[in-house]
N, C-alpha and C positions, 0 to 999 in steps of 0.2 A: 534171717539167720544164715541162709546159704551165702548171701553176698558177703557177710562178715567172715565166714569160714574161708571163702575163696580169696582172701587177702594174703594168705600164706600158702606155701607149698604143702605143708603138713595138713592144713585145712582142706586144701584141694584134694589130697589123698582120701580124706574122710568123705568129702562130697562125691568123689568118683566111686567109692565103694557103695555109698548110699544110692547113687544113680544106677549102678549095676543091679542092685536089688530091686529098685523101683521099676526097672525096665522089664523084668521077667514077665509080668502079666501082659505086657504089650507085644510080646513075641508074635510074629505073624508073617505073612507073605505079600501083603498088598504094597507096602512101602519099603524103601531102603534109605538109610542115612549114609551118604558117602563119607561123612566126617569120622564115623566110628564103625561103619559097615554093619550096623545092626539092622536086622530084618524085622519089621514090625507091622502090626495091624492098624495102628493109628499114631498120630502125633498127639502132643498134649498141650495144655495151656501154659506150661513152663513152671519154673520153680520146683516145688514139691507136689504140684497138682497131679491128680490122677484123672482129671477130666480130659476128654478127647477134644482135639481141635485139628481140623484137616491140614492146614498149612502152619501148624504151630511148632512147638519145640520137640526135638528128639528126646524121648524118655531116657535114653542111655547117656548121651553126652550133652544134652541141653542146647544143641545147635538150633539156631533160628533158620528160617528159609534162606536168608542172605548168606549164612555161613555155608550151607549146603551148596548153594549156587557157586560161591567163590571156590570151594574145595574142588568141585567138578571142573571149573575153569583151570585151576592150577594143575590138575591131573591131565586134562585134555589139551590145553592150549599153551602150556609153558614147559620149560625144561627142569623144573624144580625137583622132580622125582626121578629124573634120568641122568642128571649130572651132579657132581659134587658142587654144592652151592653154599655160600655164606649168606644167611638170610637175616634181615632185620624185620621184626614184627612190631609194628607200632600199636600200642594199647592191646596187648595180646588177650584175646578172648579164649576161655577155657576150651570151647568146642574145637578150636583149631590148634591151640598151643599144646594140648595134651598129647597129640600125635606128632606135630612138627618138631617139638623140642626133643623127642625121643628118636627121630629118624636118623639112621646111621650115616647117611650121606649129606645131612644138613647141619652146618655149623650155625646153630640157632642163637639169636640174641633178641630178647624181648625188652622193649622200652616203653615206659609210661610215666606220666607225672604222678600217678597214684600207685601205691603198693598193690600187687596182685601176684598170683602164681606165675611161674615161668618168667619172672622179671629179672633182668640182668643189669639194666641201667635205669635209674629213676631220674628222669629229666623231661623238659618240655620239648616237644617236637619242633618248635620254632627255633630252638637253640640247642642242638645236640652235641654233647662232648664226645664226638666220634670222628675219626679220621676221614678225610675226603677220599673217595674212591675205594672204600673198604668193604663194600658189599656187592654181591652179585644180584641180589634181589631184595625188594622191600614189599611188605604187605601193610597196607594202611586202609582199614575198613571202617567206615563211618566214624572218622575222627575229625576231619578238617572242618566240618560244620560246627564243631565245638570250639574252634581255635580263633581267637580274635584276629591275629595276624596270619591269615592263612597263606598269603603270598610268601612270607618268610619260611613258613613250614614247607611249602612246595619247593622252595629253593634249597632248603636243607635236605629234602628227600633226594633231589637231583645231585647235590654235592656229595653225599655219602655213597652214591652208586658208582661202581666202576664203569668206565666207558664200555658200552655194549650190554650193560645191565638193564634191568627193568623193574618197574614198580606196578603192583596191582593196587589201584586206588578206587574206592567206591564212596559215594556220598549220596544223600537224598537229593534227587535232581528232577526238575520239571523241564522237559526238553522243549516245551512250547513257549517258553518265556525266558528272559534274562535273569541272572542272579538278583535276588532281592536281599538287601541287608540295610540295616539302619542302626548306627551306633548309639542312637538315643533310646533305643529299646533295650532296657537293662534289667527289668524285673523278671523273675521266672515266669510269672503269669502272663506278662506281655509277650515274652519270647515264645511261650507255648502257643499263644494265639497267632503270632505272626509267622513262626518258623516250624511249628509242629511239635517241638519238645521244649521243656523248660531250660535246658542247657544249650540249645542251639543258638547260634548268632547270625545265621543266614539260611536262605533256601537257595540252593544252586540252580542255575538254569543252563541253557545250552552253551553259554560263554565260559563255563568251567574249563572247556577244552582250550580256549584262548589263554586262560590264566596259566595252565600247565605248560602250554607251548611257549609262553613268554619266559619260562624258566629254562627252556632248552629241550624239553621233552618232545619226542615224536609220539603223538597220542593216537591210539586206535580205540574206538568205542564199540563195545559189545553189548547190544541192547538186550535187556531182560525179556522184552515182549516179543523177541524173535526166537526164543527157545522152543525146541520141539515139544509139542503137546504131550507126547508120551513121557518125555523126561520130566516135564512139569508135574505130571501126575505121580510118576514113580518116586520122585525125590521130594515131593511136597514143596515145590518152588512157587514163587510169586513173580509176576511179570515186571515188577518195579525196580529190580536190582540191575542197574546198568553198570558194567565194569569198564573202567578206564585203564587200558594197558598203556603204560607210559615208559617208552624206551629211551635210554640215554645213548645218543649216537657215539660211535667210536671216536669221532672228533666233532668239534663245534660246527664244522663246515660240511659235515657229511652225515647222512642217516644210514649209510651202508653198514 
């Protein structure tokens, strides 16, 4: 029911109001969600659940641990909230888009192949009808593992960024092995067994950095397992969310 309502902005308003009511019994001081700044006693199992789950969903905005991790990174390690920025958000998830789309200094554009709230352009990330060099920043969270032609998608992310711009990219990644993909694995059941979810088409490895650098990006890896333990506890984070900060050089020949 929630997923259906969330396909429109009006539906998202209804869900947002329902989440605000749902969150009241969870008010507390043990945890904090950076995505909505709600102070709470526990996270939940998500959806409309009232059951507690330590590293689960925020009862107020339904953020996952990955979204809280990414929001903290955006606040602490980027200029998104300190400079006027034009932002492209690929496959915008409600926990992030509800605040980003309202921010006074962010010119927000949401893009996805499916209808959802805060969507401005309905298109495939592998072929975006957007001008080159038209964005200061891109957010692409757990999208590329669903995309058949991920190299074209990465090249598109590079193309739409202005020189000097950056992309925050995350994917499920196993850093102790190379990327595993097999185009003969096509059924949802086989993909879930091989890649972890029914709609995934690969499991990224350490060479994901090579793929992004081949497009021209200068990549910095921020590992989730190196986060301070107090922050992990405070915000309900997990150690498996590695962020790839991908900068577009001011010129093809310089990373300055």
